[in-house]
C-alpha positions, 0 to 999 in steps of 0.5 A: 456678122456685129455681135454685141454683149452688155456693156456699161453695166451700171450698178448702185446699191441703193438705201439702207437695211434690208426689205428693199426690192432689187431691180434690173433694166437692159436697153439696147443703143447700138452706139454709145449711149445719150450721154456720150455726146455730152462727155468731154474726153479730155486729151491725153497729158504731155508725155512725161519722161517716167510715163510707161508707154516706153516699158509697154513698148519694150515689153510688146517687142519681147513678147514671141509666140509659135505654134506647134504642128497640131495648131497649139499656140505659145506665148513666151516672154522672157523675164530673168529678174527671178528665177520664176515662171508663171503659166497660163493655159487658155482654153478657147471654150466657155459657157457659150459653147455648151450643147442646150440641156447641158449648161455647166459643162464647161465649168464642170469639166474645168473642176475635172481637170484637177482630178488627174490622169491615168498616171495621176490621182490613182494607185492603180487605174487598171482596177479603178476604171471598170468601177468609173465604167459602172458608174456611167452605166447606172447614171445612164439607167436613170435617164432611162428608169427616172422612177428607179432615181433613188436606188441608182443613185445610192448604187453610184455612191456605193461604187464611187466609194469602192473606187475611193481606195485607188484614188490619190485625192488632189494628187495633181496639186500635191505635185505642184505644191511640192515642187514650189508651185503656188496660185494654182487655180482656174476659172471659166467664163462665157467664152474661155476657161483658164488654167494656171500657176507659178513654179520656180524656173527650174520646174519648166518641164514638170509644167510641161509634163503635168499640163499635157498629160492632163489634156492628153489622158484626163480621168474624170474620177470623183464625177458624182462627189464633184457634182455635188461640190458644184452645186453647193458651189452654185447654191452659195453663189446664186440660191443664197445670194440677192445679187447672184439671183438677181444677175441670173434673172437680169441676164435670162431677160437681156438675151432672148436667144443668145447664150449669153443669158445662161448661167456659167455654173449651169441650172440645177436641173441640167447639173443634176442630169449631166453625166460623165460620157457628156462631159467627155464628149464636150472635152473631146470636141472642144478641148483640141490643141488648135483651141489652146493657147499657153502663155509663159512669162519668166526666167526661161529660154524661148529655144528650151520651150520651144524643145519641150513644147514639141516633146510634151504638147506635140503629143495631142492630136489635132482635132476638127474645129469645133463649131463656133456659136452663130446665134445672133441676139435680135435687135432689142427695141424696148427697155426690159425690166425684171424686179426681184423681192428680196431680203436685202439691201435695195440694188439697182442694175442697168446695162446696155448692149454693145458692140464687140470689143474690136469694133472701133467705138469699144474705146469710147465705152472704156472712157465712158465707164472711166469718167462715170464712176472711176474714183470718188471724183466721178461723176456718178459717186459725187452726184448719188452718193455725195451731193443727192445721198440716194446710194451707198455706192455707184459702179460702171463696168465695161464689157460684162458677159464677154468679149464677143471677138471670136471670128 
C-alpha cells in the first residue's frame, strides 16, 4: 500500500498591508512535480578532511538499543563530555489515530500527562478520586440530557473547586526543576507524541521513576479546567490567526478521506464534547509499552540504563497492538482550490501529494525544496522577491503533515 502526504509545501507571502485574500491550492503528482526534470542536482563536492561524515559515522556506530520484555524500546547514546543527559519518550500515536468525533484527544492527553499520578500532584488521592468520578458522571449526563448542559457544567465546576484542596498543581514540573531539569515540554503531531527534557546525569533514576509512573498510574485531574486551556490555545493558533485558519481549511480540502485532513488540536465541537473516560480509553489503547520508545543521550552507562529501565518501565504491562490507520486517500485527479478573505496580508499556499518518507524518491523532494528556497540565492526568493518584487518571502517545506512510514 502506497501512502501519500503533502510535500513541497510552498508558502508565498505576497503584497503589503491588510485586506488581501488567502489562496491555497493542492495538486497530486505521484512523482516529482514537472519542475523536477529541469533541476540539475549538483554532484556532492569532493570529501574534505574536515567534513561531517566521519563524525556522523562515529555517532551511528555508538548508538545502542534494546527492548524490554513488554516490547518497549530504548535507544541510548553515551556521551561523557558533560554530566548531563537528555531524554525523549516517543509515543507512536498522534492525531491520525483519533476516533471519529474525538479530534484533539491525542493532544489533550499530552497536556494531561503533566497533571501527575496517584502519588504526584495530589495531597490525598483517596479523597480526590471520588470527586473526579462525580465529575465524569455529570459529564456523561450532558450527552444524554443536553437541555440541562448549563446546569450540569456548573455542577462540574463546583466539583472541580471542591477537589482543588487535594491538587498540588504542577508538582511534576516542580520536581524536574528542583532536580536541575531544563527544557520540560512535549508536542503532538499527526503521527506521534513526544515528551522531553534534560537532567543532570546523576538524576537518571529520577527520570526513570517519573516517566514510568506517569504512564503507569496517570491521573487526568483538572480535566475540565484544562479543556478550557486547550480551547483558548485553539483560539490563539487558529481562530485568531489568518494563517492558522487558512491551513485548517487547506488541509480539509487536500485530504477528503485520510485523517491528515483533521486538525491535531481538534475541532471546537469535539473538544467541548470529549470526556475524561474517552481520553482514558484512548490512553489505554495507544499508550502500551510496545508503542513507546525512550531515547537517552548523554553521560550514562548502558548497563545501568538497562537495569533501571527493566526495574521501572518493566512494570508497564504489554497491550495488544492498537489498530493502524488503513484509510487510503483517493488519488487526486484535478487541482483543488480554496479561498479565504481575511484581514491579513495576502498569503498563497500550494502543495503536492507525494510518497512517504521511505519511498526511493524521497531524497528528490528534499533536493527540490532546497534548490527552490534554501537561502536568499534560492530560485524562488531570487525570482519572486528580488527580481519581480511580487512577494515579501517565499518558502518551500518538504514533508508537511506527516511521514507515512508506518507499516
